[in-house]
PDB file of N, CA, C, O and CB in Angstrom:
ATOM      1  N   UNK A   1      99.273  98.392  73.257  1.00  0.00           N
ATOM      2  CA  UNK A   1      99.504  98.281  74.677  1.00  0.00           C
ATOM      3  C   UNK A   1     100.947  97.862  74.968  1.00  0.00           C
ATOM      4  O   UNK A   1     101.560  98.328  75.928  1.00  0.00           O
ATOM      5  CB  UNK A   1      98.527  97.289  75.291  1.00  0.00           C
ATOM      6  N   UNK A   2     101.467  96.993  74.139  1.00  0.00           N
ATOM      7  CA  UNK A   2     102.867  96.567  74.357  1.00  0.00           C
ATOM      8  C   UNK A   2     103.827  97.738  74.308  1.00  0.00           C
ATOM      9  O   UNK A   2     104.747  97.856  75.118  1.00  0.00           O
ATOM     10  CB  UNK A   2     103.279  95.530  73.313  1.00  0.00           C
ATOM     11  N   UNK A   3     103.580  98.619  73.311  1.00  0.00           N
ATOM     12  CA  UNK A   3     104.461  99.809  73.174  1.00  0.00           C
ATOM     13  C   UNK A   3     104.362 100.685  74.415  1.00  0.00           C
ATOM     14  O   UNK A   3     105.368 101.247  74.849  1.00  0.00           O
ATOM     15  CB  UNK A   3     104.084 100.640  71.906  1.00  0.00           C
ATOM     16  N   UNK A   4     103.169 100.813  74.996  1.00  0.00           N
ATOM     17  CA  UNK A   4     102.991 101.656  76.172  1.00  0.00           C
ATOM     18  C   UNK A   4     103.777 101.109  77.337  1.00  0.00           C
ATOM     19  O   UNK A   4     104.376 101.865  78.102  1.00  0.00           O
ATOM     20  CB  UNK A   4     101.519 101.770  76.539  1.00  0.00           C
ATOM     21  N   UNK A   5     103.776  99.775  77.476  1.00  0.00           N
ATOM     22  CA  UNK A   5     104.518  99.144  78.589  1.00  0.00           C
ATOM     23  C   UNK A   5     106.043  99.347  78.366  1.00  0.00           C
ATOM     24  O   UNK A   5     106.779  99.705  79.285  1.00  0.00           O
ATOM     25  CB  UNK A   5     104.163  97.589  78.695  1.00  0.00           C
ATOM     26  N   UNK A   6     106.472  99.110  77.142  1.00  0.00           N
ATOM     27  CA  UNK A   6     107.894  99.299  76.837  1.00  0.00           C
ATOM     28  C   UNK A   6     108.307 100.763  77.085  1.00  0.00           C
ATOM     29  O   UNK A   6     109.365 101.019  77.660  1.00  0.00           O
ATOM     30  CB  UNK A   6     108.192  98.893  75.362  1.00  0.00           C
ATOM     31  N   UNK A   7     107.492 101.696  76.660  1.00  0.00           N
ATOM     32  CA  UNK A   7     107.782 103.104  76.880  1.00  0.00           C
ATOM     33  C   UNK A   7     107.887 103.444  78.379  1.00  0.00           C
ATOM     34  O   UNK A   7     108.773 104.180  78.811  1.00  0.00           O
ATOM     35  CB  UNK A   7     106.703 103.961  76.223  1.00  0.00           C
ATOM     36  N   UNK A   8     106.964 102.887  79.137  1.00  0.00           N
ATOM     37  CA  UNK A   8     106.993 103.118  80.595  1.00  0.00           C
ATOM     38  C   UNK A   8     108.224 102.515  81.245  1.00  0.00           C
ATOM     39  O   UNK A   8     108.827 103.138  82.119  1.00  0.00           O
ATOM     40  CB  UNK A   8     105.744 102.541  81.248  1.00  0.00           C
ATOM     41  N   UNK A   9     108.603 101.326  80.838  1.00  0.00           N
ATOM     42  CA  UNK A   9     109.781 100.670  81.395  1.00  0.00           C
ATOM     43  C   UNK A   9     111.066 101.453  81.040  1.00  0.00           C
ATOM     44  O   UNK A   9     111.963 101.587  81.873  1.00  0.00           O
ATOM     45  CB  UNK A   9     109.873  99.213  80.875  1.00  0.00           C
ATOM     46  N   UNK A  10     111.144 101.967  79.791  1.00  0.00           N
ATOM     47  CA  UNK A  10     112.280 102.751  79.419  1.00  0.00           C
ATOM     48  C   UNK A  10     112.354 104.040  80.235  1.00  0.00           C
ATOM     49  O   UNK A  10     113.441 104.460  80.632  1.00  0.00           O
ATOM     50  CB  UNK A  10     112.233 103.056  77.948  1.00  0.00           C
ATOM     51  N   UNK A  11     111.207 104.668  80.487  1.00  0.00           N
ATOM     52  CA  UNK A  11     111.170 105.870  81.329  1.00  0.00           C
ATOM     53  C   UNK A  11     111.623 105.556  82.768  1.00  0.00           C
ATOM     54  O   UNK A  11     112.346 106.330  83.395  1.00  0.00           O
ATOM     55  CB  UNK A  11     109.742 106.469  81.340  1.00  0.00           C
ATOM     56  N   UNK A  12     111.170 104.388  83.267  1.00  0.00           N
ATOM     57  CA  UNK A  12     111.610 103.978  84.636  1.00  0.00           C
ATOM     58  C   UNK A  12     113.121 103.807  84.695  1.00  0.00           C
ATOM     59  O   UNK A  12     113.754 104.212  85.670  1.00  0.00           O
ATOM     60  CB  UNK A  12     110.920 102.649  85.064  1.00  0.00           C
ATOM     61  N   UNK A  13     113.707 103.203  83.648  1.00  0.00           N
ATOM     62  CA  UNK A  13     115.159 103.021  83.616  1.00  0.00           C
ATOM     63  C   UNK A  13     115.861 104.382  83.605  1.00  0.00           C
ATOM     64  O   UNK A  13     116.821 104.608  84.343  1.00  0.00           O
ATOM     65  CB  UNK A  13     115.577 102.185  82.378  1.00  0.00           C
ATOM     66  N   UNK A  14     115.372 105.266  82.768  1.00  0.00           N
ATOM     67  CA  UNK A  14     115.985 106.613  82.662  1.00  0.00           C
ATOM     68  C   UNK A  14     115.898 107.351  83.989  1.00  0.00           C
ATOM     69  O   UNK A  14     116.803 108.112  84.329  1.00  0.00           O
ATOM     70  CB  UNK A  14     115.292 107.449  81.552  1.00  0.00           C
ATOM     71  N   UNK A  15     114.833 107.139  84.739  1.00  0.00           N
ATOM     72  CA  UNK A  15     114.661 107.822  86.001  1.00  0.00           C
ATOM     73  C   UNK A  15     115.365 107.123  87.153  1.00  0.00           C
ATOM     74  O   UNK A  15     115.354 107.605  88.285  1.00  0.00           O
ATOM     75  CB  UNK A  15     113.209 107.954  86.304  1.00  0.00           C
ATOM     76  N   UNK A  16     115.996 105.948  86.846  1.00  0.00           N
ATOM     77  CA  UNK A  16     116.665 105.221  87.887  1.00  0.00           C
ATOM     78  C   UNK A  16     115.779 104.374  88.788  1.00  0.00           C
ATOM     79  O   UNK A  16     116.192 103.912  89.851  1.00  0.00           O
ATOM     80  CB  UNK A  16     117.391 106.155  88.698  1.00  0.00           C
ATOM     81  N   UNK A  17     114.536 104.184  88.323  1.00  0.00           N
ATOM     82  CA  UNK A  17     113.580 103.382  89.107  1.00  0.00           C
ATOM     83  C   UNK A  17     113.888 101.918  88.934  1.00  0.00           C
ATOM     84  O   UNK A  17     114.431 101.499  87.911  1.00  0.00           O
ATOM     85  CB  UNK A  17     112.121 103.673  88.686  1.00  0.00           C
ATOM     86  N   UNK A  18     113.531 101.126  89.959  1.00  0.00           N
ATOM     87  CA  UNK A  18     113.763  99.685  89.886  1.00  0.00           C
ATOM     88  C   UNK A  18     112.661  99.020  89.000  1.00  0.00           C
ATOM     89  O   UNK A  18     111.468  99.277  89.158  1.00  0.00           O
ATOM     90  CB  UNK A  18     113.774  99.060  91.338  1.00  0.00           C
ATOM     91  N   UNK A  19     113.111  98.186  88.098  1.00  0.00           N
ATOM     92  CA  UNK A  19     112.224  97.502  87.182  1.00  0.00           C
ATOM     93  C   UNK A  19     111.828  96.174  87.861  1.00  0.00           C
ATOM     94  O   UNK A  19     112.708  95.464  88.347  1.00  0.00           O
ATOM     95  CB  UNK A  19     112.914  97.269  85.766  1.00  0.00           C
ATOM     96  N   UNK A  20     110.538  95.823  87.909  1.00  0.00           N
ATOM     97  CA  UNK A  20     110.183  94.514  88.478  1.00  0.00           C
ATOM     98  C   UNK A  20     110.886  93.363  87.715  1.00  0.00           C
ATOM     99  O   UNK A  20     111.030  93.410  86.493  1.00  0.00           O
ATOM    100  CB  UNK A  20     108.638  94.318  88.441  1.00  0.00           C
ATOM    101  N   UNK A  21     111.311  92.346  88.462  1.00  0.00           N
ATOM    102  CA  UNK A  21     112.070  91.234  87.908  1.00  0.00           C
ATOM    103  C   UNK A  21     111.384  90.583  86.713  1.00  0.00           C
ATOM    104  O   UNK A  21     112.056  90.113  85.794  1.00  0.00           O
ATOM    105  CB  UNK A  21     112.307  90.204  88.971  1.00  0.00           C
ATOM    106  N   UNK A  22     110.076  90.553  86.716  1.00  0.00           N
ATOM    107  CA  UNK A  22     109.329  89.869  85.631  1.00  0.00           C
ATOM    108  C   UNK A  22     109.635  90.486  84.278  1.00  0.00           C
ATOM    109  O   UNK A  22     109.513  89.804  83.260  1.00  0.00           O
ATOM    110  CB  UNK A  22     107.810  89.931  85.892  1.00  0.00           C
ATOM    111  N   UNK A  23     110.028  91.749  84.230  1.00  0.00           N
ATOM    112  CA  UNK A  23     110.298  92.454  83.002  1.00  0.00           C
ATOM    113  C   UNK A  23     111.790  92.342  82.589  1.00  0.00           C
ATOM    114  O   UNK A  23     112.184  92.845  81.536  1.00  0.00           O
ATOM    115  CB  UNK A  23     109.894  93.917  83.157  1.00  0.00           C
ATOM    116  N   UNK A  24     112.598  91.685  83.422  1.00  0.00           N
ATOM    117  CA  UNK A  24     113.991  91.499  83.072  1.00  0.00           C
ATOM    118  C   UNK A  24     114.247  90.277  82.194  1.00  0.00           C
ATOM    119  O   UNK A  24     115.381  90.035  81.779  1.00  0.00           O
ATOM    120  CB  UNK A  24     114.796  91.393  84.312  1.00  0.00           C
ATOM    121  N   UNK A  25     113.215  89.521  81.915  1.00  0.00           N
ATOM    122  CA  UNK A  25     113.350  88.361  81.016  1.00  0.00           C
ATOM    123  C   UNK A  25     112.183  88.472  80.022  1.00  0.00           C
ATOM    124  O   UNK A  25     111.402  89.424  80.040  1.00  0.00           O
ATOM    125  CB  UNK A  25     113.327  86.951  81.823  1.00  0.00           C
ATOM    126  N   UNK A  26     112.106  87.466  79.167  1.00  0.00           N
ATOM    127  CA  UNK A  26     111.043  87.477  78.150  1.00  0.00           C
ATOM    128  C   UNK A  26     109.696  87.381  78.822  1.00  0.00           C
ATOM    129  O   UNK A  26     109.497  86.564  79.721  1.00  0.00           O
ATOM    130  CB  UNK A  26     111.220  86.320  77.141  1.00  0.00           C
ATOM    131  N   UNK A  27     108.768  88.214  78.389  1.00  0.00           N
ATOM    132  CA  UNK A  27     107.411  88.153  78.934  1.00  0.00           C
ATOM    133  C   UNK A  27     106.367  88.353  77.806  1.00  0.00           C
ATOM    134  O   UNK A  27     106.683  88.858  76.728  1.00  0.00           O
ATOM    135  CB  UNK A  27     107.228  89.234  80.049  1.00  0.00           C
ATOM    136  N   UNK A  28     105.172  87.958  78.081  1.00  0.00           N
ATOM    137  CA  UNK A  28     104.108  88.167  77.127  1.00  0.00           C
ATOM    138  C   UNK A  28     102.885  88.705  77.843  1.00  0.00           C
ATOM    139  O   UNK A  28     102.465  88.157  78.862  1.00  0.00           O
ATOM    140  CB  UNK A  28     103.778  86.871  76.382  1.00  0.00           C
ATOM    141  N   UNK A  29     102.323  89.754  77.324  1.00  0.00           N
ATOM    142  CA  UNK A  29     101.136  90.340  77.895  1.00  0.00           C
ATOM    143  C   UNK A  29      99.922  89.688  77.310  1.00  0.00           C
ATOM    144  O   UNK A  29      99.884  89.437  76.105  1.00  0.00           O
ATOM    145  CB  UNK A  29     101.100  91.834  77.670  1.00  0.00           C
ATOM    146  N   UNK A  30      98.939  89.406  78.102  1.00  0.00           N
ATOM    147  CA  UNK A  30      97.667  88.872  77.599  1.00  0.00           C
ATOM    148  C   UNK A  30      96.568  89.614  78.267  1.00  0.00           C
ATOM    149  O   UNK A  30      96.697  89.985  79.433  1.00  0.00           O
ATOM    150  CB  UNK A  30      97.529  87.350  77.844  1.00  0.00           C
ATOM    151  N   UNK A  31      95.483  89.850  77.574  1.00  0.00           N
ATOM    152  CA  UNK A  31      94.353  90.633  78.049  1.00  0.00           C
ATOM    153  C   UNK A  31      93.092  89.836  77.851  1.00  0.00           C
ATOM    154  O   UNK A  31      92.932  89.108  76.872  1.00  0.00           O
ATOM    155  CB  UNK A  31      94.263  91.987  77.325  1.00  0.00           C
ATOM    156  N   UNK A  32      92.192  89.993  78.815  1.00  0.00           N
ATOM    157  CA  UNK A  32      90.861  89.406  78.694  1.00  0.00           C
ATOM    158  C   UNK A  32      89.884  90.521  78.929  1.00  0.00           C
ATOM    159  O   UNK A  32      89.766  91.043  80.037  1.00  0.00           O
ATOM    160  CB  UNK A  32      90.634  88.219  79.696  1.00  0.00           C
ATOM    161  N   UNK A  33      89.189  90.879  77.884  1.00  0.00           N
ATOM    162  CA  UNK A  33      88.176  91.917  77.962  1.00  0.00           C
ATOM    163  C   UNK A  33      86.827  91.295  78.189  1.00  0.00           C
ATOM    164  O   UNK A  33      86.517  90.226  77.663  1.00  0.00           O
ATOM    165  CB  UNK A  33      88.164  92.770  76.700  1.00  0.00           C
ATOM    166  N   UNK A  34      86.054  91.956  78.953  1.00  0.00           N
ATOM    167  CA  UNK A  34      84.705  91.488  79.246  1.00  0.00           C
ATOM    168  C   UNK A  34      83.772  92.692  79.091  1.00  0.00           C
ATOM    169  O   UNK A  34      84.183  93.842  79.240  1.00  0.00           O
ATOM    170  CB  UNK A  34      84.607  90.852  80.698  1.00  0.00           C
ATOM    171  N   UNK A  35      82.544  92.403  78.796  1.00  0.00           N
ATOM    172  CA  UNK A  35      81.542  93.464  78.708  1.00  0.00           C
ATOM    173  C   UNK A  35      80.349  93.062  79.529  1.00  0.00           C
ATOM    174  O   UNK A  35      80.149  91.881  79.809  1.00  0.00           O
ATOM    175  CB  UNK A  35      81.132  93.743  77.243  1.00  0.00           C
ATOM    176  N   UNK A  36      79.570  94.015  79.908  1.00  0.00           N
ATOM    177  CA  UNK A  36      78.334  93.738  80.617  1.00  0.00           C
ATOM    178  C   UNK A  36      77.233  94.592  80.031  1.00  0.00           C
ATOM    179  O   UNK A  36      77.463  95.607  79.374  1.00  0.00           O
ATOM    180  CB  UNK A  36      78.485  93.996  82.129  1.00  0.00           C
ATOM    181  N   UNK A  37      76.033  94.133  80.300  1.00  0.00           N
ATOM    182  CA  UNK A  37      74.876  94.845  79.866  1.00  0.00           C
ATOM    183  C   UNK A  37      74.715  96.083  80.741  1.00  0.00           C
ATOM    184  O   UNK A  37      74.698  95.953  81.965  1.00  0.00           O
ATOM    185  CB  UNK A  37      73.630  93.948  79.914  1.00  0.00           C
ATOM    186  N   UNK A  38      74.599  97.239  80.186  1.00  0.00           N
ATOM    187  CA  UNK A  38      74.526  98.515  80.914  1.00  0.00           C
ATOM    188  C   UNK A  38      73.378  98.466  81.920  1.00  0.00           C
ATOM    189  O   UNK A  38      73.518  99.007  83.017  1.00  0.00           O
ATOM    190  CB  UNK A  38      74.335  99.711  79.929  1.00  0.00           C
ATOM    191  N   UNK A  39      72.264  97.845  81.593  1.00  0.00           N
ATOM    192  CA  UNK A  39      71.119  97.803  82.511  1.00  0.00           C
ATOM    193  C   UNK A  39      71.458  97.046  83.791  1.00  0.00           C
ATOM    194  O   UNK A  39      70.928  97.366  84.855  1.00  0.00           O
ATOM    195  CB  UNK A  39      69.913  97.153  81.827  1.00  0.00           C
ATOM    196  N   UNK A  40      72.348  96.031  83.700  1.00  0.00           N
ATOM    197  CA  UNK A  40      72.697  95.273  84.893  1.00  0.00           C
ATOM    198  C   UNK A  40      73.633  96.086  85.758  1.00  0.00           C
ATOM    199  O   UNK A  40      73.710  95.830  86.959  1.00  0.00           O
ATOM    200  CB  UNK A  40      73.337  93.928  84.525  1.00  0.00           C
ATOM    201  N   UNK A  41      74.345  97.049  85.212  1.00  0.00           N
ATOM    202  CA  UNK A  41      75.288  97.898  85.993  1.00  0.00           C
ATOM    203  C   UNK A  41      74.457  98.844  86.812  1.00  0.00           C
ATOM    204  O   UNK A  41      74.805  99.139  87.955  1.00  0.00           O
ATOM    205  CB  UNK A  41      76.298  98.697  85.063  1.00  0.00           C
ATOM    206  N   UNK A  42      73.357  99.331  86.256  1.00  0.00           N
ATOM    207  CA  UNK A  42      72.538 100.337  86.928  1.00  0.00           C
ATOM    208  C   UNK A  42      71.508  99.769  87.859  1.00  0.00           C
ATOM    209  O   UNK A  42      70.798 100.545  88.498  1.00  0.00           O
ATOM    210  CB  UNK A  42      71.861 101.175  85.931  1.00  0.00           C
ATOM    211  N   UNK A  43      71.377  98.484  87.982  1.00  0.00           N
ATOM    212  CA  UNK A  43      70.383  97.841  88.859  1.00  0.00           C
ATOM    213  C   UNK A  43      70.868  97.799  90.274  1.00  0.00           C
ATOM    214  O   UNK A  43      70.167  97.296  91.152  1.00  0.00           O
ATOM    215  CB  UNK A  43      70.065  96.432  88.387  1.00  0.00           C
TER     216      UNK A  43
END
């Protein structure tokens, strides 16, 4: 996922798009995955 974000940011730079300030300094991505019981989704 980190590589995908870096790739996207590089593409934005090449296209002349503005990069959000948060990405102009050191940052760390964190993810929280959750799952649910399929039967509760269909109820």
